[in-house]
N, C-alpha and C positions, 0 to 999 in steps of 0.2 A: 578806317575800313581795311586797308592793307590788301586790296584786291580780292576780298572774299566774294564768293557767289552770293547773290541775294537769296534769302530764304524762300524756297519755292512754295512753302506753306503760308507765307505772310499774307494776311487778309483772307485766308480760306477757312471757312468753318468746317467742322467735321461733317456736317450735313452736305455742304457743297462737294467735299471730297468723295463721300459715299455716292452721291448722285452722279458725279462724273464717272466714277468707276462702273456703276450700274449701267449708265448710258453706253459706255464703251464696251464693256464685257457682257452685260446681262447678268442676272442673279446666278444662273446655273454655272456659267464659266467662272464668275467671281468666286463662287463656292468651291470650285476645284483649285483655284489659285491660292485662296486662303480658306482652309478647311475649318470654318467655325459655324456653329449651329445657326447663328442669326443670318447667315448667308444661305444656308442649305435647307432649313425647315421653316416654312411659312415666312419667307424673308420680307421685310419691309424696312423702309428708311428709319421709322420710329423705333422698331425693336433693335435694329443695328446700332442706332445712336445710344440707346439705353445700355446695351452690352459693352460697346466700345468705350464709353465714358467710364465704366467701372473696371475695365480690363486693359491696363497699359500695354502689355505685350501684344495684344491683338490690335490695338490702335496703332502701335508702331508699325506692324506689318501692313496695315491699310495705308498709312501715310507713306511708307517706303514704296509700296506698289504704285501709289498715286504719283510720287516724285519720279519714278522710273518711267511711268506712262507719259508724263509731261516732257521729260528729256528725250525719249525715243520717238515721240509722235508730234512734238511741238504743239500740244493741245493746251488750252488754258481753261 
C-alpha cells in the first residue's frame, strides 16, 4: 500500500455520485459548476448517466467535483 489514500470513488457508482452532487448542489448550481447540457437542459439522473458513460472528460469532471466535495465537507 505504501500509505496511499484510499480511492474515494471505491464502491461508488456513477449514479450514486450524480445523486450526491444533485442533492448537495441542485441541478441548477451543478450546471454552473460543470457546464454540460445533461445538467442544464431537462436534467435527470438517467440522461446524465447516458451522457457521462460516453464522455470520459465530462465524467472525470463529475468525479473530481465529487471527490472535492467529499474532502471539503466530510460527506459520504
